Backbone as CSV, one residue per row, in Angstrom:
resi,resn,N_x,N_y,N_z,CA_x,CA_y,CA_z,C_x,C_y,C_z
1,MET,0.849,-1.179,0.000,0.000,0.000,0.000,0.886,1.231,0.000
2,ARG,0.356,2.313,-0.471,1.112,3.561,-0.556,0.616,4.531,0.510
3,ILE,1.584,5.127,1.220,1.261,6.189,2.179,2.135,7.395,1.864
4,TYR,1.682,8.524,2.329,2.362,9.796,2.094,2.806,10.330,3.445
5,VAL,4.029,10.812,3.524,4.581,11.286,4.787,4.997,12.742,4.627
6,ASP,4.477,13.583,5.503,4.842,15.001,5.541,5.709,15.252,6.759
7,PHE,6.641,16.190,6.633,7.519,16.563,7.732,7.311,18.037,8.048
8,LEU,7.054,18.338,9.320,6.906,19.712,9.788,7.901,19.968,10.915
9,GLY,8.218,21.221,11.142,9.062,21.620,12.274,10.423,20.958,12.272
10,ASP,10.795,20.385,13.424,12.107,19.754,13.574,12.313,18.624,12.572
11,ALA,11.252,17.893,12.265,11.372,16.794,11.301,11.752,17.320,9.920
12,ARG,11.160,18.428,9.520,11.512,19.000,8.214,12.933,19.549,8.222
13,LEU,13.314,20.183,9.326,14.685,20.688,9.425,15.700,19.544,9.347
14,ALA,15.398,18.437,10.010,16.331,17.306,10.041,16.406,16.575,8.701
15,THR,15.287,16.482,7.991,15.280,15.731,6.729,15.585,16.605,5.528
16,ALA,15.316,17.906,5.648,15.460,18.853,4.530,14.519,18.516,3.374
17,VAL,13.422,17.805,3.687,12.392,17.539,2.678,11.030,17.838,3.279
18,LYS,10.102,18.178,2.413,8.743,18.492,2.848,7.896,17.227,2.970
19,GLN,8.064,16.315,2.022,7.251,15.097,2.045,7.913,13.993,1.239
20,THR,7.410,12.773,1.459,7.873,11.612,0.715,6.721,10.624,0.608
21,GLU,6.867,9.664,-0.270,5.889,8.588,-0.425,6.579,7.279,-0.111
22,LEU,5.826,6.353,0.478,6.362,5.034,0.795,5.378,3.960,0.363
23,ASP,5.906,2.894,-0.175,5.116,1.686,-0.401,5.467,0.738,0.726
24,VAL,4.460,0.384,1.524,4.679,-0.466,2.692,3.707,-1.637,2.664
25,ALA,4.052,-2.677,3.403,3.166,-3.834,3.530,1.912,-3.433,4.304
26,PRO,0.779,-4.036,3.984,-0.461,-3.717,4.720,-0.355,-3.962,6.219
27,SER,0.559,-4.811,6.639,0.715,-5.114,8.067,1.631,-4.129,8.792
28,THR,2.139,-3.105,8.104,3.059,-2.143,8.719,2.363,-1.345,9.821
29,SER,2.995,-1.303,10.982,2.468,-0.518,12.109,3.057,0.882,12.059
30,PHE,2.515,1.769,12.890,3.103,3.106,12.998,4.529,2.998,13.542
31,ARG,4.766,2.072,14.435,6.115,1.839,14.966,7.044,1.420,13.819
32,GLY,6.573,0.521,12.969,7.354,0.094,11.816,7.599,1.236,10.847
33,LEU,6.607,2.089,10.687,6.758,3.258,9.823,7.842,4.190,10.357
34,VAL,7.854,4.411,11.657,8.889,5.255,12.264,10.262,4.633,12.015
35,ARG,10.359,3.298,12.140,11.636,2.614,11.854,12.068,2.847,10.406
36,LEU,11.129,2.699,9.458,11.445,2.907,8.042,11.901,4.334,7.769
37,ILE,11.185,5.295,8.342,11.541,6.704,8.131,12.892,7.016,8.768
38,GLY,13.153,6.462,9.952,14.441,6.672,10.603,15.594,6.089,9.801
39,ALA,15.359,4.951,9.151,16.400,4.344,8.309,16.634,5.179,7.049
40,ARG,15.561,5.727,6.501,15.684,6.538,5.285,16.297,7.904,5.578
41,TYR,15.957,8.460,6.741,16.441,9.785,7.130,17.123,9.678,8.499
42,PRO,18.351,9.177,8.546,19.021,8.968,9.841,19.232,10.247,10.652
43,THR,19.126,11.408,10.025,19.252,12.659,10.780,18.089,12.856,11.750
44,LEU,17.027,12.073,11.606,15.901,12.147,12.547,16.209,11.470,13.877
45,ILE,17.155,10.523,13.848,17.498,9.809,15.076,18.168,10.783,16.052
46,SER,17.648,10.785,17.257,18.103,11.646,18.362,17.687,13.106,18.210
47,THR,16.912,13.425,17.155,16.324,14.764,17.064,14.802,14.671,17.120
48,VAL,14.232,13.695,16.437,12.783,13.475,16.409,12.451,12.057,16.880
49,ILE,13.325,11.116,16.539,13.146,9.708,16.885,14.209,9.325,17.915
50,GLU,13.785,8.587,18.938,14.721,8.127,19.979,15.807,7.243,19.364
51,ALA,16.877,7.023,20.107,18.002,6.210,19.644,17.595,4.775,19.324
52,ASP,16.466,4.290,19.892,16.012,2.928,19.586,15.494,2.801,18.152
53,GLY,15.299,3.948,17.479,14.890,3.949,16.081,13.419,3.751,15.821
54,GLU,12.611,3.578,16.880,11.190,3.317,16.653,10.239,4.102,17.549
55,THR,10.783,4.898,18.441,9.964,5.677,19.369,10.173,7.163,19.095
56,LEU,9.085,7.900,19.007,9.221,9.347,18.828,9.652,9.994,20.138
57,MET,10.494,10.988,20.034,10.889,11.750,21.217,9.646,12.476,21.747
58,PRO,9.580,12.751,23.046,8.356,13.265,23.666,7.717,14.487,23.010
59,ALA,8.460,15.369,22.426,7.881,16.586,21.855,7.376,16.392,20.423
60,ASN,7.351,15.153,19.941,6.958,14.891,18.562,5.799,13.917,18.501
61,ILE,4.953,14.094,17.476,3.783,13.236,17.312,3.613,12.860,15.846
62,LEU,2.786,11.843,15.641,2.323,11.485,14.309,0.867,11.893,14.208
63,ASN,0.503,12.462,13.091,-0.880,12.812,12.821,-1.291,12.108,11.540
64,VAL,-2.501,11.580,11.519,-3.003,10.857,10.352,-4.111,11.672,9.700
65,ASN,-3.873,12.053,8.461,-4.866,12.753,7.637,-5.388,14.041,8.276
66,GLY,-4.598,14.647,9.156,-5.005,15.889,9.793,-6.154,15.724,10.766
67,ARG,-6.488,14.486,11.114,-7.658,14.233,11.960,-7.379,13.449,13.224
68,ARG,-6.321,12.664,13.204,-6.078,11.742,14.322,-4.621,11.822,14.750
69,THR,-4.405,12.024,16.034,-3.070,11.991,16.610,-2.838,10.592,17.157
70,ILE,-1.698,10.011,16.806,-1.376,8.663,17.263,-0.724,8.745,18.638
71,ARG,-1.347,8.110,19.609,-0.810,8.073,20.974,0.250,6.975,21.073
72,ARG,1.082,7.082,22.080,2.114,6.055,22.283,1.509,4.657,22.377
73,THR,0.321,4.552,22.935,-0.339,3.252,23.079,-0.922,2.752,21.762
74,GLU,-0.906,3.569,20.721,-1.467,3.180,19.417,-0.393,2.921,18.359
75,MET,0.869,2.882,18.765,1.955,2.730,17.801,1.958,1.371,17.114
76,ASP,1.275,0.387,17.685,1.199,-0.921,17.027,0.023,-1.010,16.066
77,ASP,-0.840,0.020,16.036,-1.851,0.134,14.986,-1.125,0.528,13.707
78,GLY,-1.819,0.570,12.598,-1.134,0.924,11.365,-1.953,1.819,10.467
79,PRO,-1.272,2.425,9.505,-1.948,3.289,8.547,-2.732,2.467,7.530
80,SER,-3.585,3.146,6.802,-4.346,2.545,5.702,-3.810,3.077,4.383
81,ASP,-4.095,2.364,3.322,-3.664,2.788,1.995,-4.122,4.219,1.719
82,GLY,-3.207,5.042,1.260,-3.522,6.420,0.916,-3.448,7.406,2.061
83,ASP,-3.183,6.934,3.278,-3.101,7.851,4.421,-1.943,8.830,4.256
84,ARG,-2.143,10.012,4.816,-1.102,11.033,4.889,-0.684,11.136,6.351
85,ILE,0.562,10.765,6.629,1.100,10.761,7.980,2.016,11.968,8.132
86,THR,1.785,12.761,9.167,2.606,13.938,9.398,3.424,13.783,10.665
87,PHE,4.734,13.965,10.524,5.630,14.034,11.676,5.663,15.499,12.075
88,MET,5.286,15.786,13.323,5.238,17.185,13.751,5.605,17.333,15.216
89,SER,6.057,18.536,15.559,6.414,18.869,16.928,5.190,19.471,17.616
90,ILE,5.055,19.200,18.906,3.947,19.774,19.660,4.397,20.940,20.532
91,LEU,5.652,21.328,20.417,6.158,22.452,21.192,5.909,23.756,20.462
92,ALA,5.540,24.737,21.205,5.373,26.084,20.648,5.888,27.086,21.670
93,GLY,6.388,28.150,21.197,6.926,29.155,22.122,6.389,30.527,21.778
94,GLY,6.674,31.455,22.617,6.173,32.783,22.343,6.958,33.840,23.054
């Protein structure tokens, strides 16, 4: 299945890309997706993704289709064909 990945904030700074597309197995979890993205963009490790390669650092989240935020307890769930997954920071300053 094909999914689309957008990078915002620190993720975009670390990858230097706005978005990418991935063909993944239907059984791919969000945890597996983070592993794939970390392997493709190793600059995300220790900036957005923990050193284990599969856990997002606390200030970062995954959003699905602009409607659903993936909680840490939902990382073993997975995306659907055509989903747009956004890596984004939840920190804001002023």
